[in-house]
N, C-alpha and C positions, 0 to 999 in steps of 0.2 A: 329659131328656138328649138332646142332639143326636148324630147319628151320628158326627160328627168327634170329639166328646168321648169317646165310647165307644172309638173307634179309638185315641185317644191313651192311654187307660187300658189297653186291651188290649195296645198296643204296649209300654208300660212294663213289663207283666208277661211279655212274650214273650222273656224271657231267664232261663235257669236260676237264676242267682244272685239276680236281682231277685225272681223268684217265690218262692224259698226264704226270702229276707228278709221279704217281705210275709206269707207264710204263718206264719213264726215270730212276727212282730209281731201278727198276728191272734190267735194262740194265747195271747199274753201278756196281752191285754186292754188297757184304756185307759191303764194305768200306763206301759206301754212298757218300754224298756230302753236303757241307755247304748250308744253306738256300739261301744265297746270290748268290751262283753259280747256284743253281737250278733256281732262278728267272731270272738270266741272260740268261741261256740256253733256257728257255721257253718264255722269253719276258713278264714275269708277274710282275706287281708292287709288291713291298715287302709286303704291307698290304694284297693284294689279295692272294699272295702265303702263307702267314702266316695263313690266314683264312682256306685255303684248306688243308694245311699240318696239321693243328689242327684237321680238320674233319677226315682226314686219320688216324691220331694218335689215336683219340678217338675210331674209328672203330677197331683199332688193326691191321691196314695194314702197318703201318710204325713204326719204332723205332727212338728214338732221343737220342743223347748223347752229352754232352758238351766236347769240345776239345778246351782248352784255352778259348778264348772269342767267339768261334763259336759254333753253334748248328749244329751237323751233323745228317742228316736224311738218313735212309736206309730202304729198303723194308723188311717186315717181311715175309720171304719165307715160314715159317711154316703156317702162316695164309692163304697165297695164296694156298699152297698145300692142306690144309684142305678144303678150298672152292672148289677147283677143284675136290677133292675126293668126296665131298658131291654132286656136280653137276653130277658126272659120276658114282656114286655108283651103279646105276641100269642100266648102259649102256649095251647094247647088251645082254639083258636077264641075267644080273648078271655077265658078263664077261668083266670087264672094260679094261682088257689088249687088247681086240680086238679093242678097240676104242682109242688106244694110240695116234693116229694121227687125232683125231676128228677135223674137220674143214678143212681137206685136203681130199676132196672127192676121189682123186685117191688112197689113202691108208686108207680110213675111215672104218667105221663099216660095215662089210658085211651084217649084218641083216638090217641095216638102208637103204642100197641101194636097198633091195628087195621091200621096201614099196613104 
């Protein structure tokens, strides 16, 4: 992943509603959810949800598919994985496996704890 691609993905997530939408879709799994159900779960007006889903879709973080008369949205796990890989590729002096639980200090990167 190129730096500019990572910036675009992070930029798409740098809004409270888009982050909430993406996290909800990640939790739902690959089956996703219709836009109306997402709006209901998160308490977002349909127009606002549509705007933010469109931003996530353009960034490549969500997929959408038509199912009958509904549009089903789901998280793009591959994009999320690429971003996480990019962010951690130089973790722990080139040993990203040592940082598998980054964010949980009790099991985090031993090298980071020394600093």
